[in-house]
C-alpha positions in Angstrom: -52.7 21.3 6.0 -50.7 21.0 9.3 -47.7 23.2 8.9 -44.4 21.2 9.2 -42.0 23.8 8.8 -41.3 24.5 5.3 -40.8 28.4 6.0 -37.6 29.8 3.9 -34.8 31.0 6.4 -32.3 32.9 5.9 -29.1 31.1 7.3 -25.9 33.2 8.2 -27.5 36.1 6.3 -28.7 34.5 3.1 -29.1 30.5 2.6 -32.6 29.9 2.0 -33.2 26.7 3.6 -36.0 24.3 4.7 -36.5 22.4 7.7 -37.8 18.9 7.8 -37.2 15.4 10.1 -36.9 13.1 7.2 -33.2 12.8 5.9 -32.8 12.4 2.1 -30.4 13.4 -0.8 -31.4 16.9 -0.5 -30.9 17.5 3.3 -27.1 15.7 2.5 -26.6 18.0 -0.3 -27.7 21.2 1.9 -25.6 20.3 4.6 -22.7 20.2 2.6 -23.4 24.0 1.2 -23.9 25.3 4.4 -20.7 24.0 5.1 -18.9 25.3 2.1 -20.7 28.7 2.7 -19.5 28.9 6.4 -15.6 28.1 4.9 -15.8 30.7 2.2 -15.4 27.9 -0.6 -18.1 29.4 -3.0 -16.9 26.6 -5.6 -18.0 23.8 -2.9 -21.1 25.5 -2.3 -21.9 25.7 -6.1 -21.4 22.1 -6.8 -23.5 21.1 -3.4 -26.4 23.4 -4.8 -26.1 21.6 -8.0 -26.6 18.1 -5.9 -29.5 19.4 -4.1 -31.0 20.3 -7.1 -30.2 16.6 -8.6 -32.3 15.4 -5.3 -34.8 17.9 -6.0 -35.2 19.3 -9.6 -36.3 23.1 -9.7 -36.8 23.4 -6.3 -37.0 27.2 -5.5 -35.2 27.5 -2.6 -32.3 25.4 -4.3 -32.3 27.3 -7.3 -31.8 30.5 -4.7 -28.9 29.1 -3.0 -27.4 27.9 -6.7 -27.7 31.4 -7.7 -26.2 32.8 -4.7 -23.1 30.8 -4.7 -22.7 31.6 -8.1 -23.0 35.3 -7.5 -20.5 35.1 -4.5 -17.9 33.1 -6.7 -17.9 35.5 -9.1 -19.8 34.0 -12.1 -22.7 36.3 -12.0 -23.9 35.5 -15.7 -24.5 32.3 -14.5 -26.6 33.5 -11.2 -28.5 35.8 -13.7 -29.5 32.6 -16.0 -30.4 30.5 -12.5 -32.6 33.5 -11.6 -34.2 34.2 -14.9 -35.2 30.2 -14.7 -36.6 30.0 -11.4 -38.4 33.1 -12.4 -39.8 31.4 -15.5 -41.1 28.9 -12.8 -43.5 31.9 -11.6 -41.8 31.6 -8.2 -41.2 35.0 -6.8 -38.0 34.9 -4.2 -38.1 38.7 -3.6 -34.7 38.8 -5.6 -35.2 42.1 -6.8 -34.9 43.7 -3.3 -32.4 41.1 -2.1 -28.6 43.1 -1.7 -27.1 39.5 -1.8 -27.8 39.9 -5.9 -26.6 43.4 -5.9 -23.5 42.5 -8.3 -26.2 41.6 -11.0 -27.7 44.7 -11.2 -25.3 45.8 -14.1 -25.6 43.0 -16.1 -27.5 43.4 -19.4 -30.0 41.2 -18.6 -30.9 42.6 -14.8 -33.8 45.2 -15.8 -35.8 42.6 -17.7 -35.5 40.1 -14.7 -36.9 42.6 -12.2 -39.8 43.4 -14.8 -40.4 39.7 -15.0 -40.7 39.7 -11.0 -42.6 42.6 -10.9 -45.3 40.8 -13.1 -45.6 37.8 -11.0 -46.9 40.1 -8.4 -50.0 41.2 -10.7 -53.2 39.0 -10.2 -54.3 36.5 -12.6 -57.3 35.0 -13.4 -60.7 35.8 -12.0 -63.0 34.2 -9.2 -66.6 34.8 -7.7 -67.1 34.6 -3.9 -69.2 31.7 -3.3 -70.1 31.9 0.4 -68.6 34.2 3.1 -68.4 33.1 6.4 -67.9 35.7 9.7 -65.5 34.0 12.3 -62.3 35.5 11.5 -60.7 32.6 13.7 -62.4 29.9 12.4 -59.4 28.6 10.2 -61.2 26.5 7.7 -59.1 23.6 6.0 -61.9 20.8 5.0 -64.4 21.9 2.4 -67.3 19.7 0.9 -69.8 21.4 -1.8 -73.3 20.5 -1.7 -75.5 22.2 -4.3 -76.5 25.6 -3.2 -74.2 25.1 0.4 -70.9 25.0 1.6 -69.5 22.6 4.5 -66.5 24.1 6.0 -64.2 22.4 8.8 -62.3 24.3 11.6 -58.8 23.9 12.6 -59.5 26.0 15.5 -62.2 24.7 17.4 -63.0 21.6 15.5 -66.5 22.6 14.4 -68.3 22.0 10.9 -70.8 24.3 9.7 -72.8 24.7 6.9 -73.0 28.2 4.8 -75.9 28.9 2.2 -76.5 32.0 0.2 -78.8 33.1 3.3 -77.6 32.1 6.2 -75.4 29.2 8.5 -75.8 26.7 10.8 -73.8 24.0 12.7 -73.4 20.9 11.8 -71.3 19.4 14.5 -70.4 21.5 17.8 -67.2 22.5 19.2 -64.7 19.2 18.6 -63.1 20.0 21.7 -62.5 17.0 23.9 -64.4 14.7 21.2 -63.2 15.3 17.4 -60.2 17.9 17.4 -59.1 19.9 14.5 -60.9 19.2 11.0 -59.1 18.4 8.0 -60.1 16.8 4.5 -63.8 16.3 4.2 -65.9 14.9 1.4 -69.9 14.2 1.6 -71.0 11.0 0.0 -75.0 10.6 -0.1 -75.7 13.1 2.9 -72.9 11.6 5.1 -70.2 13.9 5.8 -66.5 11.8 6.3 -63.6 14.3 7.6 -60.1 13.4 9.0 -59.0 15.0 12.3 -56.1 15.5 14.3 -55.0 16.9 17.9 -53.3 19.7 16.8 -51.3 22.6 18.8 -53.5 25.1 16.9 -56.2 23.5 18.4 -58.1 26.1 20.8 -58.1 23.7 23.8 -57.9 19.8 24.8 -59.1 17.6 22.0 -59.1 14.9 24.6 -57.0 12.4 22.5 -54.1 11.8 20.6 -53.0 11.1 16.8 -55.5 11.3 14.0 -58.7 9.6 13.5 -61.3 8.8 9.8 -65.0 10.2 11.4 -68.3 10.6 9.6 -71.3 12.1 10.5 -74.7 12.0 9.1 -76.5 15.3 8.3 -79.5 14.5 10.8 -77.3 13.2 13.7 -75.1 15.1 16.1 -72.7 12.3 17.0 -69.8 11.4 14.5 -68.1 7.8 14.2 -64.4 8.0 13.9 -61.6 5.5 13.3 -58.5 5.9 15.0 -55.4 5.7 13.0 -53.1 3.5 15.4 -49.8 5.3 16.4 -46.4 4.8 15.1 -44.6 4.6 18.0 -44.1 8.3 19.3 -44.1 9.8 15.8 -46.2 12.7 15.4 -48.8 11.6 12.7 -51.9 14.4 11.0 -53.9 12.5 8.6 -54.5 15.6 6.1 -56.8 14.6 3.3 -58.2 11.6 1.9 -60.3 9.7 -1.0 -62.3 6.7 -1.6 -61.6 4.4 -4.2 -64.0 1.5 -4.5 -64.9 1.5 -0.6 -61.6 1.4 0.5 -60.0 4.9 2.0 -56.8 6.1 1.3 -55.4 8.7 3.6 -52.4 11.0 3.8 -50.0 11.6 6.8 -48.6 14.7 6.4 -46.4 14.8 9.7 -44.8 11.4 9.4 -44.9 10.8 6.1 -47.1 7.3 5.0 -50.3 6.9 2.9 -52.7 4.5 4.3 -55.8 2.5 3.6 -58.6 2.3 5.8 -61.0 -0.8 4.9 -64.3 0.2 6.6 -65.7 -3.3 6.3 -63.0 -5.2 8.2 -62.1 -1.8 10.3 -58.6 -2.4 9.4 -55.7 -0.1 8.5 -52.8 -0.8 6.2 -49.8 1.2 5.0 -49.4 1.8 0.9 -46.7 4.0 1.3 -44.2 3.4 3.7 -42.4 6.5 5.8 -39.4 7.8 3.7 -40.9 7.9 0.1 -42.5 11.1 0.9 -41.7 14.0 3.3 -45.0 15.6 3.9 -47.7 14.0 1.7 -50.6 16.3 1.1 -53.7 15.9 -1.2 -54.1 12.8 -3.2 -56.8 11.9 -5.6 -57.4 8.7 -8.1 -56.8 8.8 -11.8 -59.5 7.6 -14.0 -59.1 4.0 -14.0 -59.1 3.8 -10.3 -55.9 1.7 -10.7 -53.5 4.5 -9.6 -53.3 7.4 -6.9 -51.7 10.6 -7.3 -50.5 12.3 -4.4 -49.0 15.5 -3.7 -45.4 16.0 -1.5 -45.3 18.9 -0.4 -41.7 19.2 -0.9 -41.4 16.7 -3.9 -43.9 17.5 -6.3 -46.9 15.1 -7.6 -46.2 11.4 -7.7 -48.4 8.4 -8.9 -48.5 5.3 -6.6 -50.4 1.9 -8.0 -52.5 0.5 -5.7 -52.3 -3.1 -7.5 -49.1 -4.3 -5.4 -48.6 -1.1 -4.1 -45.2 -0.4 -6.4 -43.0 2.5 -5.4 -44.1 6.3 -6.3 -43.4 7.3 -9.8 -42.5 10.8 -10.0 -44.9 13.5 -12.3 -42.7 15.6 -14.8 -43.9 18.7 -15.8 -42.1 22.2 -16.8 -44.0 24.1 -13.8 -43.3 23.9 -10.4 -45.2 20.9 -8.6 -43.8 21.7 -5.2 -45.9 23.6 -2.1 -49.4 21.8 -3.5 -51.6 21.4 -0.2 -54.8 20.3 -2.3 -54.8 18.2 -5.0 -57.9 17.3 -7.4 -58.8 16.1 -10.9 -61.2 17.2 -13.7 -61.0 14.8 -16.7 -56.8 14.7 -17.7 -56.5 17.9 -15.6 -54.8 17.7 -11.8 -55.9 20.7 -10.3 -53.5 22.0 -7.4 -53.7 24.5 -4.8 -50.1 25.3 -4.3 -49.2 27.7 -0.6 -45.6 26.2 -0.4 -44.4 28.4 -3.0 -45.0 32.5 -3.6 -47.3 33.6 -5.2 -50.0 31.0 -3.9 -52.0 30.1 -6.3 -54.5 27.4 -8.1 -52.9 25.7 -11.0 -53.9 23.0 -13.7 -51.9 20.6 -15.1 -52.9 18.5 -18.3 -51.9 14.9 -18.1 -50.4 13.2 -20.9 -51.5 9.7 -22.1 -49.0 7.9 -19.9 -49.9 9.7 -16.8 -46.7 10.5 -15.7 -46.0 13.8 -18.2 -47.6 16.9 -17.7 -48.2 18.4 -21.5 -49.7 21.8 -20.4 -49.7 23.8 -17.2 -51.9 26.6 -16.3 -52.2 29.4 -13.6 -55.7 29.7 -13.0 -56.1 32.3 -9.8 -53.2 34.0 -8.2 -52.5 36.9 -6.4 -56.4 37.2 -5.7 -57.2 40.1 -2.9 -59.1 37.5 -0.9 -56.2 34.8 -0.7 -54.5 34.3 2.6 -53.1 31.3 2.5 -55.6 29.2 0.4 -55.6 25.3 0.9 -58.2 22.9 0.0 -61.2 22.8 -2.2 -63.6 21.0 -4.6 -64.1 20.3 -8.2 -67.7 20.5 -9.1 -68.4 19.9 -13.0 -66.1 22.6 -14.8 -66.0 24.6 -11.6 -63.5 24.7 -8.7 -64.2 26.0 -5.3 -61.6 26.8 -2.9 -61.0 27.6 0.7 -59.1 31.3 -0.2 -58.3 32.5 3.3 -57.2 29.8 6.1 -55.5 32.3 8.2 -52.6 29.2 8.9 -49.9 31.7 8.3 -51.5 34.1 11.2 -50.7 32.1 13.7 -47.5 33.4 16.4 -45.4 31.1 17.8 -47.8 30.5 20.7 -50.6 29.5 18.4 -52.4 32.6 19.0 -54.3 34.7 16.0 -54.5 38.1 15.7 -57.9 40.2 15.7 -59.2 41.6 12.5 -59.2 38.6 10.3 -61.6 38.0 7.5 -64.3 35.1 8.1 -63.9 32.3 5.7 -63.9 32.9 2.4 -64.8 30.5 -0.3 -64.2 31.2 -4.3 -65.3 30.0 -7.2 -63.5 29.5 -10.9 -63.5 28.1 -14.0 -61.9 24.9 -15.0 -60.2 24.3 -18.3 -62.7 22.9 -20.6 -60.4 21.1 -23.0 
C-alpha cells in the first residue's frame, strides 16, 4: 500500500496522533483533545478522547489518548482499565516503557498488564517459506500464486517477476517510463492483471501521473492499460482490486473512493464516493457476489451493497479491524493482513449469518521472524500466501532504502478449516 501517513506521532511529548487529509468526527475530536492538553484541562481532554472513540470505536491511538488524559487527570484506576482493554485487543502501544504512565506502576493491576504487553511480543502461529527472492530493494506489493510459482510486483522498479522453487525470471521488465509501481495483482487464465501508480518510491520517472489498471499475457511483453480518470489535482493510488461478474472494483488508497471499471465499455464509474472512507485498501466479494467487503485502513471493514451502491455498512467485531492492508475471503472467514497496528499480523475473522458481525477472530501469524511490514497475499484452497517483508517501512524521507535488506519472502500458512 502507498503510505498515506498513519504513523503514530508524539505531539507535545505524549499525544498519539494520526494524520490524514480527510476531515471527520475523529479529527474534530482530536483537535479538541490537543487544545485541552495544551491548556492543561485534562477533564476536557478526557471528554474529547471519548468523542474520538465515538467516531472510531476502539481505535488504538484514541484509546492511548484517553488513558493519557485519565492519567493526567489523576484517574489512574480508569487509565489502567483503558490500557488493559487496548492490550486485550492484541495491540502493543509500548505502554510498559512510556514514562507518561509511571503513576500507574504502583497499582495492583500494573504487573499483570506489563506481563500481558510482554506476551504480545512473542511469536504466534507458524508458517513455511514458500518462495524467497534475492533483491533486497525489490519492495514487493502485488502477489499472484499459480501452482508451483509466485508472481511478485515491485513498487521500487515497476517490474514483475516469476519465482518458482528452482529459479526466477522477469515477466515484465522495469516499468519505468511505462508502468510505474505495481500494487495489487490477480491471475486469470494466463493473463496477469495489476494496478499501478506513479509513486514517490519509484526509482525513476514513471512517465505518467495517476493510476492504471493493466493486464499482460504471460507470453507477451507488452501490458495493456486503462487509465483512471483524474480527479482534479487529487493524488490517486489504486491499491487493490477484485473482479466480480466481469466488472473490476478498485480501491483508491490516496483519495478515498472505490471505483468500478467495465472492460466492455472501457468506462470507469464511482461506487463509493470520496468521504465515506479515509484510505480504502483490500477488498473482496462475499459468497453471493452481491456485496463487496472493503478494508478502510483507519476505519475497519465495511460491506458495500453492489445493487444500487448503498452507503457502506460497518462490520462489527470484538477484535481490532484497524490497519488492514490486504483483505481476502475463505468461506465464511475474512483473512486480513494488518500492518497498521503493532504487532503486524495475519488474522482471520469468521462472519455471522448477517454478514455484518464477526463471531470469532483468530491471530494466525504474528511476530514472525521474517516479518518486515507484511502486506498483500492470496488464498489458495485452505492455505494463505503472504508477502512477509515489503520493506515499505524502510524508506527514508528522501525515499531511499538502506543496504542489506532481505530479498522478497513469501510465507505459506494454514487457514481455519471450520
